[in-house]
C-alpha positions as CSV (number, residue, x, y, z in Angstrom):
1,X,98.3,98.1,75.7
2,X,98.5,96.7,79.2
3,X,98.0,98.9,82.2
4,X,101.4,99.8,83.8
5,X,101.5,98.1,87.2
6,X,102.2,101.1,89.5
7,X,101.5,100.6,93.2
8,X,99.0,103.3,94.3
9,X,101.0,103.5,97.5
10,X,104.0,105.7,96.8
11,X,105.8,105.4,100.2
12,X,105.1,102.9,103.0
13,X,106.9,103.1,106.3
14,X,105.5,100.4,108.7
15,X,101.7,101.0,109.0
16,X,102.0,104.5,107.5
17,X,101.2,104.6,103.7
18,X,101.4,107.6,101.5
19,X,99.4,107.3,98.3
20,X,100.2,108.9,94.9
21,X,96.8,110.6,95.2
22,X,97.8,112.4,98.4
23,X,101.1,113.4,96.8
24,X,99.2,114.8,93.8
25,X,97.3,117.1,96.1
26,X,100.5,118.1,97.9
27,X,102.4,118.7,94.6
28,X,99.5,120.8,93.2
29,X,99.2,123.0,96.2
30,X,102.9,123.4,96.7
31,X,103.7,124.3,93.1
32,X,100.5,126.4,92.9
33,X,101.6,128.3,96.0
34,X,105.0,129.0,94.5
35,X,103.5,130.1,91.2
36,X,101.0,132.4,93.0
37,X,103.7,134.1,95.0
38,X,105.6,134.8,91.7
39,X,102.4,136.3,90.2
40,X,101.7,138.7,93.0
41,X,105.3,139.9,93.0
42,X,105.1,140.8,89.2
43,X,104.3,144.5,89.5
44,X,103.8,145.0,85.8
45,X,100.9,142.6,85.7
46,X,98.7,144.5,88.1
47,X,98.7,148.2,87.4
48,X,96.6,150.0,90.0
49,X,94.7,146.9,91.2
50,X,95.1,146.0,94.8
51,X,96.5,142.5,95.3
52,X,97.4,140.0,98.0
53,X,101.0,140.0,99.1
54,X,103.3,137.0,99.6
55,X,102.3,136.5,103.2
56,X,98.6,136.5,102.3
57,X,99.3,133.9,99.7
58,X,101.0,131.7,102.3
59,X,97.8,131.8,104.5
60,X,95.5,131.5,101.5
61,X,96.9,128.1,100.6
62,X,95.6,126.7,103.9
63,X,92.1,128.1,103.3
64,X,91.9,126.9,99.7
65,X,93.2,123.4,100.7
66,X,90.4,123.1,103.3
67,X,87.8,124.4,100.9
68,X,89.0,122.1,98.2
69,X,89.0,118.9,100.3
70,X,85.7,119.6,102.1
71,X,83.9,120.8,99.0
72,X,85.4,118.0,96.8
73,X,84.2,115.4,99.2
74,X,80.8,116.9,99.7
75,X,80.3,117.4,96.0
76,X,81.0,113.8,95.3
77,X,78.6,112.6,98.0
78,X,75.8,114.9,96.8
79,X,76.2,114.6,93.1
80,X,77.7,111.2,92.4
81,X,76.8,108.7,95.2
82,X,74.2,110.2,97.6
83,X,72.1,107.1,98.0
84,X,75.1,104.9,99.0
85,X,76.4,107.4,101.5
86,X,72.9,107.9,103.1
87,X,72.9,104.2,103.7
88,X,76.3,104.3,105.3
89,X,77.0,107.9,106.5
90,X,80.4,107.0,108.2
91,X,81.8,106.3,104.7
92,X,81.7,110.0,104.0
93,X,84.7,110.4,106.3
94,X,86.7,107.7,104.5
95,X,88.3,110.0,102.0
96,X,91.3,107.7,101.6
97,X,89.1,105.3,99.7
98,X,88.6,107.9,96.9
99,X,85.6,109.9,95.9
100,X,86.3,113.6,95.2
101,X,84.5,115.8,92.7
102,X,86.3,118.8,91.1
103,X,83.2,120.9,90.8
104,X,82.5,120.5,94.5
105,X,86.1,121.3,95.2
106,X,85.8,124.4,93.1
107,X,82.8,125.5,95.0
108,X,84.5,124.9,98.3
109,X,87.6,126.8,97.2
110,X,85.5,129.8,96.0
111,X,83.7,129.9,99.4
112,X,87.1,129.7,101.2
113,X,88.5,132.6,99.0
114,X,85.5,134.8,99.7
115,X,85.8,134.3,103.4
116,X,89.6,134.8,103.3
117,X,89.1,138.1,101.4
118,X,86.6,139.4,103.9
119,X,88.8,138.5,106.9
120,X,91.8,140.2,105.3
121,X,89.9,143.2,103.8
122,X,91.0,142.3,100.2
123,X,89.1,142.5,97.0
124,X,88.1,138.9,96.1
125,X,88.3,138.9,92.3
126,X,92.1,139.5,92.2
127,X,92.4,136.4,94.5
128,X,90.2,134.4,92.1
129,X,92.4,135.5,89.2
130,X,95.7,134.4,90.8
131,X,94.3,131.0,91.9
132,X,92.8,130.4,88.5
133,X,96.2,130.7,86.8
134,X,97.8,127.9,89.0
135,X,94.7,125.6,89.3
136,X,95.6,123.6,86.1
137,X,98.8,122.5,87.9
138,X,96.7,120.7,90.5
139,X,94.4,119.3,87.8
140,X,97.3,117.8,86.0
141,X,98.7,116.0,89.0
142,X,95.3,114.9,90.1
143,X,94.5,113.2,86.8
144,X,97.9,111.5,86.7
145,X,97.1,110.1,90.1
146,X,93.7,108.9,88.8
147,X,95.6,107.0,86.1
148,X,98.0,105.4,88.6
149,X,95.0,104.3,90.7
150,X,93.4,102.8,87.6
151,X,90.2,104.7,88.3
152,X,87.9,106.9,86.2
153,X,88.9,105.0,83.1
154,X,87.7,105.8,79.6
155,X,85.1,104.4,77.2
156,X,85.8,101.3,75.1
157,X,88.2,102.1,72.3
158,X,89.2,98.8,70.5
159,X,90.7,100.6,67.5
160,X,92.6,103.3,69.4
161,X,96.3,102.5,69.2
162,X,97.0,103.8,72.7
163,X,94.0,102.2,74.4
164,X,94.7,100.7,77.9
165,X,93.2,97.6,79.5
166,X,92.6,98.8,83.0
167,X,92.7,96.2,85.9
168,X,89.2,97.0,87.1
169,X,87.7,97.9,83.7
170,X,87.3,94.4,82.3
171,X,89.2,93.0,79.3
172,X,88.1,95.8,77.0
173,X,90.8,98.3,75.7
174,X,89.7,101.8,76.8
175,X,90.7,105.4,76.2
176,X,93.2,106.6,78.9
177,X,90.7,109.4,79.7
178,X,92.7,110.4,82.8
179,X,95.7,111.3,80.6
180,X,93.4,113.0,78.1
181,X,92.1,115.1,81.0
182,X,95.6,115.8,82.3
183,X,96.6,117.1,78.9
184,X,93.5,119.2,78.3
185,X,92.5,120.4,81.8
186,X,96.1,120.5,82.9
187,X,98.8,121.3,80.3
188,X,96.7,123.0,77.6
189,X,94.6,125.0,80.1
190,X,97.8,126.1,81.9
191,X,99.3,127.4,78.6
192,X,96.0,129.2,77.9
193,X,96.1,130.8,81.3
194,X,99.7,131.9,81.0
195,X,99.1,133.4,77.6
196,X,96.0,135.3,79.0
197,X,98.1,136.7,81.9
198,X,100.9,137.7,79.5
199,X,98.4,139.6,77.3
200,X,95.9,141.1,79.8
201,X,97.6,140.8,83.2
202,X,95.4,141.2,86.2
203,X,94.3,144.8,85.5
204,X,90.7,143.8,85.0
205,X,89.7,141.8,88.1
206,X,87.8,138.7,87.3
207,X,88.9,138.4,83.6
208,X,91.5,135.7,84.2
209,X,89.1,133.8,86.5
210,X,86.4,134.0,83.8
211,X,88.8,132.7,81.2
212,X,89.6,129.8,83.4
213,X,85.9,129.0,83.9
214,X,85.3,128.9,80.2
215,X,88.5,126.9,79.5
216,X,87.9,124.3,82.2
217,X,84.3,123.8,81.2
218,X,85.1,123.3,77.5
219,X,88.0,121.0,78.4
220,X,85.9,118.9,80.8
221,X,83.0,118.6,78.4
222,X,85.3,117.4,75.6
223,X,87.0,115.0,78.0
224,X,83.7,113.5,79.0
225,X,83.2,112.1,75.5
226,X,86.3,109.9,76.2
227,X,85.4,109.0,79.8
228,X,83.2,106.2,81.0
229,X,80.3,107.6,83.0
230,X,80.2,106.7,86.7
231,X,78.5,103.3,86.9
232,X,76.0,104.3,89.6
233,X,74.8,107.2,87.4
234,X,75.4,106.3,83.7
235,X,74.1,108.9,81.3
236,X,71.7,111.4,82.8
237,X,70.0,112.1,79.5
238,X,70.2,110.2,76.3
239,X,72.3,107.1,75.7
240,X,75.6,106.1,74.3
241,X,75.6,105.6,70.5
242,X,79.2,104.9,69.9
243,X,82.6,105.3,71.7
244,X,82.6,109.1,71.2
245,X,79.0,110.0,71.4
246,X,76.1,109.5,73.7
247,X,74.0,111.3,76.3
248,X,74.8,113.9,79.0
249,X,77.0,112.9,81.9
250,X,77.1,114.5,85.4
251,X,80.5,116.0,84.6
252,X,79.0,117.8,81.5
253,X,76.0,119.0,83.4
254,X,78.0,120.4,86.3
255,X,80.4,122.2,83.8
256,X,77.5,124.2,82.3
257,X,77.2,126.7,85.3
258,X,81.0,127.0,85.3
259,X,80.9,127.9,81.6
260,X,78.1,130.4,82.1
261,X,79.8,131.9,85.2
262,X,83.1,132.2,83.3
263,X,81.4,134.0,80.4
264,X,79.6,136.4,82.8
265,X,82.9,137.2,84.5
266,X,84.7,138.0,81.3
267,X,81.8,140.2,80.1
268,X,81.7,142.2,83.3
269,X,85.4,142.4,83.7
270,X,85.9,143.7,80.1
271,X,83.3,146.4,80.9
272,X,85.6,147.8,83.6
273,X,82.9,147.5,86.3
274,X,85.0,145.1,88.4
275,X,87.8,147.6,88.9
276,X,85.6,149.6,91.4
277,X,86.7,148.7,94.9
278,X,89.7,146.8,93.6
279,X,92.1,149.8,93.1
280,X,94.9,150.7,95.5
281,X,94.3,153.7,97.7
282,X,94.5,157.0,95.9
283,X,94.1,155.5,92.4
284,X,91.3,156.8,90.1
285,X,89.2,154.2,88.3
286,X,89.5,153.9,84.5
287,X,87.9,151.9,81.7
């Protein structure tokens, strides 16, 4: 089917242009902030675990936003297009032209949360847990913005009934990989996170963050089978055999440490070890 002709610029007032991509970041951060405030107010989810309050969440949004943007840009530069940016370093600052990497943004957000926790004297794992629950919201809006921009399109899919001919992807019908990622990394992962919170709450610090790491890594690796590898990188190992097979992409490779880190967090959290130092004053640790 033809690509829907949606202007990447959502609002234009004179020389000022606001793009859908920027609105996606704003929507993800705003709705995530609202959701995080609701989570920290839900006493029944926390037990004796010390948590950030609503005011701390208000400040945390700024820290995470900075870490997300700086880390996302740096990650894209280092892992996806280093040679081009070394040839023209000023292009690193041109974020409005695109070029953000989720794995870099995740690393930047983690560093920001660690620093925030130290400044505020809070245990870091409960902060990880809260942010993990709402992160799929931002992933959903981000992938929808990728689709509107007509970027990060999928592999050729001539027999797929909902394939799309992207304006910059040639005349070949392709998988709408951005929508597949919005569904898997956004909607499905959000449902998984909400179910995990409903069952386990935040009583074992790091458990929910670990579940997110596992869920995101699996969803991203599956999505990569539908997504066309970045042209400057191609397949890192192996080669494409057909539309849904082939070698290893950068997205798959970067998801492996996320998967392993998630598994490690779940194992340690289930052992009860992460509760030490995360309990409210006067509370005794328990398994």
